[in-house]
C-alpha positions in Angstrom: 0.6 16.1 -17.7 0.3 15.5 -14.0 -3.5 16.1 -14.2 -3.7 13.0 -16.3 -2.4 10.8 -13.5 -5.6 9.4 -12.0 -4.7 9.7 -8.3 -3.6 13.3 -8.8 -6.6 14.5 -10.8 -8.5 15.5 -7.6 -5.9 18.0 -6.5 -6.4 21.7 -6.9 -4.6 23.5 -9.6 -2.2 25.3 -7.3 -1.4 21.9 -5.6 -0.6 20.4 -9.1 1.5 23.5 -9.9 3.6 23.1 -6.5 4.0 19.4 -7.2 5.1 19.9 -10.8 7.7 22.5 -9.6 8.9 20.2 -6.8 9.0 16.9 -8.6 12.3 16.0 -10.5 12.1 15.1 -14.1 14.0 12.0 -14.9 15.0 11.1 -18.6 15.8 7.6 -19.1 17.9 7.0 -22.3 17.0 4.2 -24.6 18.5 1.0 -23.5 18.8 2.1 -19.8 16.9 0.6 -16.8 14.7 3.1 -15.1 13.1 0.9 -12.4 13.4 -2.8 -11.7 10.9 -5.3 -10.4 11.4 -6.5 -7.0 13.2 -3.4 -5.9 11.8 -1.4 -2.9 9.5 1.4 -4.2 10.8 4.7 -3.4 9.1 7.0 -6.1 6.2 7.2 -8.2 7.0 7.7 -11.9 4.5 9.5 -14.3 5.2 8.8 -17.9 5.3 12.0 -20.0 6.2 10.5 -23.3 8.1 7.7 -25.0 8.0 3.9 -25.1 9.3 1.4 -22.7 9.7 -2.3 -22.2 8.9 -4.1 -18.9 10.5 -7.2 -17.8 8.2 -9.4 -15.6 9.9 -12.6 -14.2 12.3 -12.7 -17.2 9.9 -12.0 -19.9 10.3 -8.7 -21.8 7.1 -7.0 -22.8 7.0 -3.9 -25.0 4.7 -1.3 -23.6 3.5 2.0 -25.1 2.2 4.1 -22.1 -0.3 6.8 -22.4 0.8 10.2 -21.2 0.1 10.4 -17.6 0.4 6.7 -16.9 2.2 6.0 -13.6 4.5 3.3 -12.3 5.6 2.5 -8.7 2.6 3.9 -6.8 1.6 0.8 -5.1 5.0 0.0 -4.1 5.5 3.3 -2.4 2.1 3.3 -0.7 2.7 -0.3 0.7 6.4 0.0 1.3 6.8 -3.1 -0.6 8.9 -4.2 -3.6 7.7 -3.2 -7.1 5.0 -5.6 -8.3 4.9 -6.8 -11.8 3.0 -4.4 -14.1 -0.5 -5.5 -15.1 
């Protein structure tokens, strides 16, 4: 699944394996909030499976991510709050 994340695709297989073993898996139950717009980015989330909704400026939008899609990467790199998803 991590190889489908665009910015991780260039890593060697051993590096992806190490990352896979070191990265925590987080399961967000239906109805719970995983991340919130405007909060400081502290992690990159790769979506393995499931569906999610995103709220952008109070407007809720359903979203069916593809496996390997990621959230939060720009906020981590920039050290800024999470931007609204595209």
